[in-house]
Residue, then its C-alpha position, 0 to 999 in steps of 0.5 A: m499499499k501506498l499512502v500520502i498524507i497531505s496536511g497544511r494550512s487552509g488556502s495552501g493548495k491541498s485540494t489541488a494536490l489531491s486533485v492531482l493525485e487522484d489524476v494519477g490514479y491515487n484513492c482520495i479522501d479529503n478532511l479525514p479526522v486523524s482518529l479514523l486513520p488506523a481504521l481506514i488502513a486496517q480496512i484497505k488491508l483487507r482489500q484483495d490486493p492491498e499492495s497495489q492500493k495508492f491513497a492519498i488522505g487529506v488532513d487538516v483543522r476542519g476534521a476534529w482538529q483537536d486530535i490532529d497532534q496525533l498524526p506524527t505518531l500514527v505516521d511513525s507507527i504506520r511506517q514501522s509496520s512497513e507501510d509506504c507512507q509520505l506526509l506532505y506539508l503545504d503552506a504559504r505566507e500569511d499575507i498570501l493566505i489572506k489574499r486568497f481568502s479575500e479573493t475567494r471570499r471563503r471563510h476560514p475554518l477557525s474564523d467565528n464571530k470573535t476570531d477574525l481571518i489573521a487570527a484564525i490563520q495564526r491560530e491554524e499555524e500553532i495547531l499544525a506546527q507538530v505536523a509540520d515539523s514531522a513532514d517529509q516534504f514542505i512545500d511552500t506555495s506562496n509563488l506557485s501558480l496553479h499549474l506549477l503546484r500540480d507540477v511540484i506534487k506530481k514530481k515529489v510524490l511520483s519520485h518517492d514512488d520510484k524509490g530513487l533520488v531525484v535531484q532538482f536544481q533551481s536557480f533564484g535570486f536573493k532579492h526575491g527571497l530564499p526558496s523555502d523548499a530548498d535542501l542545499v543553498f549555494d550563494v554565487r553573488c561573489l562572482p563577476n556579474p553580467h548585469w553590469v555588461p549593458e549588452l548582456r544585462k537583458l539576457t539571461g544565463l540561457d543565452s550564448d553571450v552570457q554563458n560565453f562571458l561567465g565561462a571565461e571567468t576563472d572564479v566562476i569555473d571554480m565555484q561550479q566545480d566546487i559545488e560539483t565536488y561537494l554534490r558527489r561527496w554527499l548525494p550518495k549520502f542522501v540516497a543511503n538515508n532513503r531520501s526521495y527528493i532533494t532541491v539544490a538552490i543556486g542564488c545570485t542577485g537577481g536570479q537571471h545570470r550567474s545562477v542560471f548559468i551554474a544551475q543549468n551546468l549542474y544540471n546537465i552534469f547530473k542528469c546523466e547520473y540521477e534519473g528524474t534530475q530536474m531544472r527549475h529557473r524560478q525567476l525565468g518565469p513558468p515552465s514551457s507550454a510543453v510541460i504544462s500540457a502534460v500536467l493540465s486538464p483542457a478546462l484548466n488550460k483556460v485559467k493558465d495564469s491564475k493563482i491557487 
């Protein structure tokens, strides 16, 4: 049996995550009280072929939140019984959650006549703190479109199913904030910056002129080689520790030139060594239409630029 438990604060995209897993063959149950989880697993085991069953369970403060603090202990118990169990936690910045509730005019499950939206969001964070700390994967959806979130969920869950390490290289700009899903962060802001070369300013690290400029700099090559050496030394340790997914983030100031160049080069090196190696340039916009079309239904294509 494969079990994915999805939790997180209201408005973070949990319903979207469940719909993605349903599309790839998971039996999905939303808003399940934690106290019913052991009984559900027992029933699943009584089915004719429980090993082929895949379930995704949504657990949050809507479902008898008083017992949600039991979830980390239950997950540990499930794993000790040799079941394949993964806990995903979705969250977003407070200002983003407020905006999402305001735009959709939804009522927060913890709000009432005495509790406004901000207080409810903060209270929910306190209630779910232990669950967040116990999660296998933490996904910050603050800057993810609906389509990109669907893609991230598929990659994280399916890579776990494959039982192999999936390495995602991600370039980003520090001035836009650290990526919250990064496991390893390398700062390359000390390197020569093409931004100060007028003819290169509007280009990116994917353009040949920028690549030629950076490729001729000794410090750039040395930095890339040092990061490569570190990863070759330590990625096998993550594999030995049963990690299924790791994000290596490379950051420069704006996320346009240096980080893109080095992250792309590292991706080209390691994609031959780790099956399913992925590349994301955070500041260069959403994935290509070819990638989007692979994870979206025709109806969702009509809202391509919408948020969660």
